[in-house]
SEBA-45657 format. One record per residue (C-alpha): x, y, z; residue in three letters. Coordinates in steps of 0.02 Angstrom, whole numbers, padded with zeros to 5 digits. Example, Ala and Ser with C-alpha at 12.3 -4.5 7.8 and 13.67 -1.06 7.14 Angstrom:
BEGIN
[site [00615, -00225, 00390], "ala"],
[site [00684, -00053, 00357], "ser"],
This chain:
BEGIN
[site [00719, 01392, 04509], "unk"],
[site [00782, 01338, 04691], "unk"],
[site [00975, 01335, 04705], "unk"],
[site [01050, 01160, 04763], "unk"],
[site [01085, 01151, 04929], "unk"],
[site [01251, 01123, 05008], "unk"],
[site [01324, 00969, 04983], "unk"],
[site [01240, 00855, 05131], "unk"],
[site [01270, 00659, 05080], "unk"],
[site [01434, 00574, 05103], "unk"],
[site [01584, 00632, 05014], "unk"],
[site [01620, 00465, 04966], "unk"],
[site [01456, 00473, 04829], "unk"],
[site [01524, 00519, 04648], "unk"],
[site [01340, 00561, 04624], "unk"],
[site [01336, 00691, 04757], "unk"],
[site [01510, 00758, 04697], "unk"],
[site [01454, 00777, 04518], "unk"],
[site [01282, 00871, 04573], "unk"],
[site [01396, 00988, 04671], "unk"],
[site [01510, 01003, 04545], "unk"],
[site [01387, 01061, 04405], "unk"],
[site [01290, 01163, 04510], "unk"],
[site [01425, 01278, 04550], "unk"],
[site [01482, 01308, 04382], "unk"],
[site [01457, 01501, 04316], "unk"],
[site [01354, 01520, 04149], "unk"],
[site [01400, 01670, 04050], "unk"],
[site [01324, 01762, 03895], "unk"],
[site [01416, 01649, 03751], "unk"],
[site [01371, 01489, 03860], "unk"],
[site [01205, 01547, 03830], "unk"],
[site [01217, 01580, 03645], "unk"],
[site [01313, 01402, 03605], "unk"],
[site [01160, 01312, 03711], "unk"],
[site [01041, 01396, 03609], "unk"],
[site [01142, 01336, 03439], "unk"],
[site [01129, 01168, 03508], "unk"],
[site [00963, 01172, 03549], "unk"],
[site [00927, 01228, 03364], "unk"],
[site [01022, 01071, 03299], "unk"],
[site [00929, 00959, 03413], "unk"],
[site [00747, 01012, 03367], "unk"],
[site [00783, 01031, 03193], "unk"],
[site [00852, 00847, 03200], "unk"],
[site [00692, 00790, 03279], "unk"],
[site [00571, 00886, 03153], "unk"],
[site [00671, 00794, 03012], "unk"],
[site [00663, 00650, 03102], "unk"],
[site [00465, 00639, 03081], "unk"],
[site [00501, 00616, 02873], "unk"],
[site [00576, 00443, 02892], "unk"],
[site [00515, 00250, 02923], "unk"],
[site [00562, 00253, 03094], "unk"],
[site [00492, 00418, 03143], "unk"],
[site [00335, 00373, 03076], "unk"],
[site [00316, 00223, 03166], "unk"],
[site [00352, 00336, 03327], "unk"],
[site [00223, 00459, 03278], "unk"],
[site [00104, 00313, 03266], "unk"],
[site [00155, 00244, 03428], "unk"],
[site [00143, 00417, 03503], "unk"],
[site [-00031, 00456, 03419], "unk"],
[site [-00100, 00280, 03514], "unk"],
[site [-00109, 00364, 03680], "unk"],
[site [-00127, 00533, 03759], "unk"],
[site [00068, 00602, 03755], "unk"],
[site [00116, 00633, 03937], "unk"],
[site [00277, 00718, 03968], "unk"],
[site [00382, 00563, 03972], "unk"],
[site [00314, 00493, 03810], "unk"],
[site [00342, 00660, 03736], "unk"],
[site [00520, 00673, 03784], "unk"],
[site [00524, 00480, 03736], "unk"],
[site [00460, 00529, 03571], "unk"],
[site [00582, 00693, 03541], "unk"],
[site [00740, 00595, 03596], "unk"],
[site [00687, 00458, 03455], "unk"],
[site [00668, 00571, 03322], "unk"],
[site [00833, 00671, 03360], "unk"],
[site [00936, 00526, 03331], "unk"],
[site [00862, 00443, 03178], "unk"],
[site [00943, 00528, 03048], "unk"],
[site [01131, 00527, 03115], "unk"],
[site [01164, 00709, 03122], "unk"],
[site [01142, 00763, 03285], "unk"],
[site [01285, 00801, 03396], "unk"],
[site [01440, 00709, 03474], "unk"],
[site [01547, 00731, 03619], "unk"],
[site [01712, 00646, 03569], "unk"],
[site [01790, 00613, 03752], "unk"],
[site [01629, 00527, 03827], "unk"],
[site [01578, 00456, 03645], "unk"],
[site [01394, 00526, 03696], "unk"],
[site [01257, 00613, 03573], "unk"],
[site [01202, 00721, 03719], "unk"],
[site [01087, 00839, 03616], "unk"],
[site [00951, 00689, 03576], "unk"],
[site [00939, 00655, 03749], "unk"],
[site [00955, 00817, 03850], "unk"],
[site [00851, 00934, 03752], "unk"],
[site [00707, 00836, 03725], "unk"],
[site [00689, 00810, 03908], "unk"],
[site [00732, 00995, 03944], "unk"],
[site [00635, 01063, 03820], "unk"],
[site [00464, 00960, 03845], "unk"],
[site [00471, 00994, 04029], "unk"],
[site [00512, 01184, 04003], "unk"],
[site [00393, 01208, 03883], "unk"],
[site [00241, 01138, 04003], "unk"],
[site [00309, 01228, 04173], "unk"],
[site [00312, 01398, 04045], "unk"],
[site [00499, 01411, 04088], "unk"],
[site [00586, 01570, 03980], "unk"],
[site [00753, 01551, 03891], "unk"],
[site [00904, 01566, 04006], "unk"],
[site [00808, 01432, 04128], "unk"],
[site [00800, 01324, 04002], "unk"],
[site [00970, 01344, 03924], "unk"],
[site [01050, 01328, 04085], "unk"],
[site [00958, 01152, 04109], "unk"],
[site [01033, 01103, 03931], "unk"],
[site [01208, 01171, 03984], "unk"],
[site [01193, 01061, 04140], "unk"],
[site [01109, 00921, 04071], "unk"],
[site [01267, 00906, 03947], "unk"],
[site [01392, 00908, 04069], "unk"],
[site [01314, 00781, 04179], "unk"],
[site [01302, 00626, 04046], "unk"],
[site [01469, 00701, 03957], "unk"],
[site [01554, 00674, 04118], "unk"],
[site [01490, 00514, 04166], "unk"],
[site [01536, 00453, 03984], "unk"],
[site [01717, 00510, 03995], "unk"],
[site [01722, 00403, 04159], "unk"],
[site [01653, 00235, 04101], "unk"],
[site [01815, 00192, 04000], "unk"],
[site [01857, 00124, 03812], "unk"],
[site [01791, -00049, 03848], "unk"],
[site [01610, 00003, 03892], "unk"],
[site [01595, 00074, 03711], "unk"],
[site [01623, -00109, 03642], "unk"],
[site [01447, -00182, 03681], "unk"],
[site [01375, -00025, 03760], "unk"],
[site [01306, 00118, 03675], "unk"],
[site [01361, 00261, 03776], "unk"],
[site [01222, 00384, 03728], "unk"],
[site [01097, 00269, 03799], "unk"],
[site [01189, 00226, 03968], "unk"],
[site [01260, 00389, 04005], "unk"],
[site [01118, 00484, 03937], "unk"],
[site [00998, 00465, 04076], "unk"],
[site [01106, 00555, 04200], "unk"],
[site [01107, 00696, 04080], "unk"],
[site [00919, 00696, 04055], "unk"],
[site [00886, 00677, 04252], "unk"],
[site [01007, 00823, 04286], "unk"],
[site [00923, 00921, 04170], "unk"],
[site [00741, 00896, 04218], "unk"],
[site [00795, 00913, 04395], "unk"],
[site [00867, 01079, 04363], "unk"],
[site [00715, 01149, 04286], "unk"],
[site [00611, 01052, 04438], "unk"],
[site [00717, 01139, 04561], "unk"],
[site [00787, 00986, 04645], "unk"],
[site [00880, 01014, 04814], "unk"],
[site [01061, 00935, 04811], "unk"],
[site [00997, 00772, 04899], "unk"],
[site [00854, 00755, 04774], "unk"],
[site [00968, 00768, 04632], "unk"],
[site [01081, 00651, 04698], "unk"],
[site [00915, 00524, 04706], "unk"],
[site [00883, 00577, 04522], "unk"],
[site [01057, 00548, 04471], "unk"],
[site [01052, 00374, 04572], "unk"],
[site [00876, 00316, 04485], "unk"],
[site [00943, 00379, 04325], "unk"],
[site [01091, 00255, 04327], "unk"],
[site [00990, 00127, 04382], "unk"],
[site [00896, 00114, 04214], "unk"],
[site [01053, 00129, 04113], "unk"],
[site [01070, 00017, 03956], "unk"],
[site [01075, 00003, 03777], "unk"],
[site [01169, -00115, 03685], "unk"],
[site [01273, -00113, 03511], "unk"],
[site [01185, -00283, 03446], "unk"],
[site [01078, -00177, 03327], "unk"],
[site [01223, -00135, 03197], "unk"],
[site [01208, -00329, 03152], "unk"],
[site [01057, -00299, 03062], "unk"],
[site [01038, -00113, 03046], "unk"],
[site [00874, -00124, 03160], "unk"],
[site [00817, 00043, 03233], "unk"],
[site [00845, 00018, 03421], "unk"],
[site [00992, 00157, 03409], "unk"],
[site [00829, 00282, 03399], "unk"],
[site [00746, 00190, 03543], "unk"],
[site [00907, 00215, 03659], "unk"],
[site [00894, 00397, 03635], "unk"],
[site [00723, 00409, 03669], "unk"],
[site [00722, 00301, 03826], "unk"],
[site [00881, 00383, 03888], "unk"],
[site [00775, 00567, 03887], "unk"],
[site [00621, 00467, 03965], "unk"],
[site [00719, 00385, 04091], "unk"],
[site [00801, 00540, 04164], "unk"],
[site [00649, 00630, 04176], "unk"],
[site [00547, 00508, 04253], "unk"],
[site [00690, 00482, 04380], "unk"],
[site [00687, 00672, 04415], "unk"],
[site [00499, 00683, 04442], "unk"],
[site [00497, 00556, 04552], "unk"],
[site [00657, 00618, 04662], "unk"],
[site [00536, 00807, 04663], "unk"],
[site [00419, 00684, 04767], "unk"],
[site [00554, 00609, 04877], "unk"],
[site [00571, 00448, 04771], "unk"],
[site [00754, 00398, 04850], "unk"],
[site [00894, 00344, 04718], "unk"],
[site [01065, 00262, 04758], "unk"],
[site [01199, 00385, 04796], "unk"],
[site [01333, 00277, 04772], "unk"],
[site [01258, 00209, 04597], "unk"],
[site [01422, 00231, 04494], "unk"],
[site [01557, 00156, 04613], "unk"],
[site [01472, 00052, 04715], "unk"],
[site [01496, -00132, 04723], "unk"],
[site [01335, -00179, 04641], "unk"],
[site [01319, 00004, 04540], "unk"],
[site [01357, 00055, 04361], "unk"],
[site [01548, 00044, 04348], "unk"],
[site [01559, -00126, 04405], "unk"],
[site [01415, -00179, 04307], "unk"],
[site [01479, -00105, 04138], "unk"],
[site [01648, -00048, 04137], "unk"],
[site [01811, -00151, 04117], "unk"],
[site [01907, -00001, 04130], "unk"],
[site [01828, 00133, 04215], "unk"],
[site [01916, 00303, 04239], "unk"],
[site [01811, 00375, 04378], "unk"],
[site [01932, 00510, 04416], "unk"],
[site [01876, 00595, 04245], "unk"],
[site [01705, 00605, 04325], "unk"],
[site [01741, 00759, 04417], "unk"],
[site [01912, 00819, 04330], "unk"],
[site [01945, 01002, 04274], "unk"],
[site [01803, 01082, 04350], "unk"],
[site [01863, 01251, 04281], "unk"],
[site [01858, 01186, 04103], "unk"],
[site [01740, 01249, 03970], "unk"],
[site [01559, 01176, 03986], "unk"],
[site [01548, 01022, 03893], "unk"],
[site [01417, 01059, 03778], "unk"],
[site [01556, 01210, 03703], "unk"],
[site [01667, 01033, 03689], "unk"],
[site [01535, 00952, 03590], "unk"],
[site [01549, 00926, 03417], "unk"],
[site [01420, 00954, 03275], "unk"],
[site [01396, 00842, 03117], "unk"],
[site [01412, 00914, 02945], "unk"],
[site [01358, 00755, 02864], "unk"],
[site [01209, 00625, 02906], "unk"],
[site [01303, 00481, 02957], "unk"],
[site [01419, 00415, 03096], "unk"],
[site [01537, 00536, 03179], "unk"],
[site [01675, 00395, 03158], "unk"],
[site [01661, 00426, 02972], "unk"],
[site [01682, 00611, 02977], "unk"],
[site [01875, 00626, 02975], "unk"],
[site [01878, 00502, 02833], "unk"],
[site [01751, 00588, 02743], "unk"],
[site [01833, 00772, 02771], "unk"],
[site [01988, 00707, 02721], "unk"],
[site [01921, 00631, 02550], "unk"],
[site [01840, 00787, 02517], "unk"],
[site [01988, 00864, 02509], "unk"],
[site [02062, 00761, 02387], "unk"],
[site [01906, 00741, 02274], "unk"],
[site [01935, 00893, 02174], "unk"],
[site [02115, 00833, 02145], "unk"],
[site [02072, 00675, 02073], "unk"],
[site [01993, 00744, 01912], "unk"],
[site [01965, 00620, 01777], "unk"],
[site [02105, 00499, 01852], "unk"],
[site [02028, 00307, 01904], "unk"],
[site [02040, 00247, 02076], "unk"],
[site [02149, 00096, 02093], "unk"],
[site [02156, 00081, 02294], "unk"],
[site [02109, 00186, 02451], "unk"],
[site [02195, 00170, 02628], "unk"],
[site [02108, 00245, 02775], "unk"],
[site [02205, 00247, 02929], "unk"],
[site [02108, 00300, 03095], "unk"],
[site [02079, 00234, 03259], "unk"],
[site [02015, 00068, 03336], "unk"],
[site [01837, 00120, 03384], "unk"],
[site [01799, 00178, 03207], "unk"],
[site [01841, 00000, 03147], "unk"],
[site [01725, -00066, 03279], "unk"],
[site [01581, 00011, 03232], "unk"],
[site [01607, 00064, 03046], "unk"],
[site [01704, -00081, 02963], "unk"],
[site [01572, -00142, 02837], "unk"],
[site [01646, -00163, 02671], "unk"],
[site [01465, -00199, 02581], "unk"],
[site [01316, -00113, 02673], "unk"],
[site [01158, -00186, 02634], "unk"],
[site [01044, -00024, 02694], "unk"],
[site [01059, 00148, 02712], "unk"],
[site [01068, 00129, 02878], "unk"],
[site [01228, 00018, 02869], "unk"],
[site [01296, 00138, 02741], "unk"],
[site [01300, 00276, 02871], "unk"],
[site [01389, 00159, 02979], "unk"],
[site [01536, 00112, 02847], "unk"],
[site [01694, 00183, 02814], "unk"],
[site [01711, 00118, 02652], "unk"],
[site [01550, 00176, 02579], "unk"],
[site [01585, 00342, 02641], "unk"],
[site [01767, 00363, 02601], "unk"],
[site [01701, 00308, 02426], "unk"],
[site [01566, 00446, 02420], "unk"],
[site [01676, 00589, 02475], "unk"],
[site [01814, 00546, 02340], "unk"],
[site [01689, 00497, 02195], "unk"],
[site [01563, 00632, 02216], "unk"],
[site [01647, 00781, 02314], "unk"],
[site [01506, 00778, 02431], "unk"],
[site [01403, 00696, 02556], "unk"],
[site [01216, 00715, 02597], "unk"],
[site [01057, 00603, 02624], "unk"],
[site [01070, 00534, 02461], "unk"],
[site [01246, 00470, 02478], "unk"],
[site [01167, 00312, 02561], "unk"],
[site [01014, 00278, 02464], "unk"],
[site [01005, 00120, 02356], "unk"],
[site [01073, 00199, 02206], "unk"],
[site [01219, 00271, 02286], "unk"],
[site [01262, 00103, 02364], "unk"],
[site [01264, 00024, 02204], "unk"],
[site [01356, 00160, 02118], "unk"],
[site [01493, 00167, 02224], "unk"],
[site [01506, -00022, 02294], "unk"],
[site [01656, -00052, 02182], "unk"],
[site [01749, 00084, 02237], "unk"],
[site [01699, 00047, 02416], "unk"],
[site [01768, -00138, 02376], "unk"],
[site [01943, -00056, 02350], "unk"],
[site [01970, 00038, 02535], "unk"],
[site [02081, -00044, 02648], "unk"],
[site [02066, 00023, 02846], "unk"],
[site [02183, -00012, 02985], "unk"],
[site [02173, 00066, 03158], "unk"],
[site [02370, 00147, 03153], "unk"],
[site [02468, 00288, 03247], "unk"],
[site [02448, 00421, 03304], "unk"],
[site [02269, 00411, 03270], "unk"],
[site [02233, 00265, 03413], "unk"],
[site [02351, 00345, 03544], "unk"],
[site [02251, 00529, 03521], "unk"],
[site [02072, 00445, 03535], "unk"],
[site [01963, 00484, 03584], "unk"],
[site [02030, 00657, 03634], "unk"],
[site [02051, 00670, 03454], "unk"],
[site [01965, 00580, 03321], "unk"],
[site [02077, 00576, 03160], "unk"],
[site [02092, 00501, 02994], "unk"],
[site [02224, 00478, 02843], "unk"],
[site [02146, 00453, 02666], "unk"],
[site [02287, 00389, 02546], "unk"],
[site [02228, 00368, 02363], "unk"],
[site [02322, 00290, 02241], "unk"],
[site [02262, 00323, 02060], "unk"],
[site [02277, 00232, 01898], "unk"],
[site [02421, 00329, 01830], "unk"],
[site [02546, 00287, 01971], "unk"],
[site [02534, 00438, 02063], "unk"],
[site [02451, 00437, 02262], "unk"],
[site [02347, 00567, 02346], "unk"],
[site [02343, 00577, 02535], "unk"],
[site [02262, 00695, 02660], "unk"],
[site [02236, 00690, 02840], "unk"],
[site [02137, 00766, 02992], "unk"],
[site [02164, 00777, 03170], "unk"],
[site [02003, 00859, 03205], "unk"],
[site [01863, 00833, 03072], "unk"],
[site [01739, 00994, 03018], "unk"],
[site [01623, 01018, 03161], "unk"],
[site [01737, 00991, 03313], "unk"],
[site [01764, 01139, 03425], "unk"],
[site [01943, 01139, 03350], "unk"],
[site [01852, 01182, 03176], "unk"],
[site [01691, 01208, 03221], "unk"],
[site [01528, 01259, 03102], "unk"],
[site [01498, 01461, 03124], "unk"],
[site [01328, 01519, 03160], "unk"],
[site [01309, 01538, 02975], "unk"],
[site [01342, 01368, 02945], "unk"],
[site [01220, 01303, 03086], "unk"],
[site [01085, 01420, 03022], "unk"],
[site [01110, 01326, 02851], "unk"],
[site [01107, 01161, 02922], "unk"],
[site [00955, 01188, 03022], "unk"],
[site [00869, 01268, 02858], "unk"],
[site [00922, 01111, 02778], "unk"],
[site [00845, 00992, 02904], "unk"],
[site [00682, 01110, 02914], "unk"],
[site [00653, 01106, 02744], "unk"],
[site [00675, 00915, 02732], "unk"],
[site [00538, 00922, 02872], "unk"],
[site [00437, 01007, 02773], "unk"],
[site [00424, 01158, 02875], "unk"],
[site [00349, 01308, 02783], "unk"],
[site [00450, 01450, 02862], "unk"],
[site [00612, 01384, 02927], "unk"],
[site [00687, 01543, 02970], "unk"],
[site [00559, 01610, 03079], "unk"],
[site [00589, 01455, 03208], "unk"],
[site [00764, 01463, 03191], "unk"],
[site [00766, 01641, 03244], "unk"],
[site [00637, 01603, 03385], "unk"],
[site [00761, 01472, 03464], "unk"],
[site [00919, 01578, 03441], "unk"],
[site [00821, 01714, 03536], "unk"],
[site [00816, 01587, 03694], "unk"],
[site [00994, 01661, 03730], "unk"],
[site [00917, 01843, 03768], "unk"],
[site [00784, 01740, 03872], "unk"],
[site [00654, 01747, 03741], "unk"],
[site [00486, 01617, 03767], "unk"],
[site [00496, 01446, 03709], "unk"],
[site [00434, 01415, 03541], "unk"],
[site [00315, 01292, 03505], "unk"],
[site [00368, 01161, 03373], "unk"],
[site [00313, 01214, 03192], "unk"],
[site [00176, 01092, 03108], "unk"],
[site [00250, 00989, 02963], "unk"],
[site [00178, 01026, 02812], "unk"],
[site [00065, 00883, 02721], "unk"],
């Protein structure tokens, strides 16, 4: 692939400087291995997403016309984000895998790239969307879905890297990725399927931006900081200094969390703390549950009586009740029977935003769960970092187990074969095809 040329656009352009920062970063053996694990997680999610109602609709849409590269990226991105068990980068509140991996995988496979070139593009794509996400400021997330708005920068960089764009063309690609940024939280009011569209369109938009840039199609270099740019349009309190901060920090992919439970990541600190208490409750009855966490978790997941499986995945009350009552959280925890069974316990959950969790967010996503029992006793547990965070990660064995669970859910006949093929990308193996789903 062609290396990015030296910086040639005005120093005032943040996109130009971001492209240069990412291009200069070295990639080590452990970085390739980490990128292979995150690729496995994303692709396993995409395959499992086929076995859902939303997934069936996306597949029907894709079957209606020839599957171009852009449409395939759109399809894979949407599928990856359906089951709510894909990755999450805390500081940016972006799900990078469902945007970057589909775009990179689709394009790299069609160009017959091998593992290292593909994984390098994944690392750089994660870096781009996560750094933009860290710069948008907290107010952006109250209206805009960061995965949808910041994601196109990541898919554009990954696709541009695979296409061998020089520095000027990469800046064009990022400029035109930014002008396509969109995605609103309104879908939460009804549990609509728009969130899956957000991921798919972000993957497709960035790929389109890079493909056009490769042909000389120009984009605005000051798309971020310009007077009519992304920050001005969508960010009440942008933090532009964060875009280029800590250039020698680990790759943002290695600072990204993996979800062990299939629901909104904001619920995971509560689930993690609740699971640690479940065995201690025994035969006693729960009188009251108090969850102390950060404000963004309340903004997205304050839902006492969820009316659908999807709403239950965005309910602190329901997930707390499931963790404490059942001692586990899995796909069945959100079905109609589980919602009915846990409704009375969920109604006893009080949630508040409280220190230190408010102060530490978004660097740390924490929570404390306190349970009052019918014998007058009280149990409490807290988490500064939930299971799956970089500080408390799933090891390779747990990652394989999660992928196996998703692939079996998807109806894949030989999960281990596909898992081994994806992990072999770290040794520069060829990209595997996605396995067929068994009828």
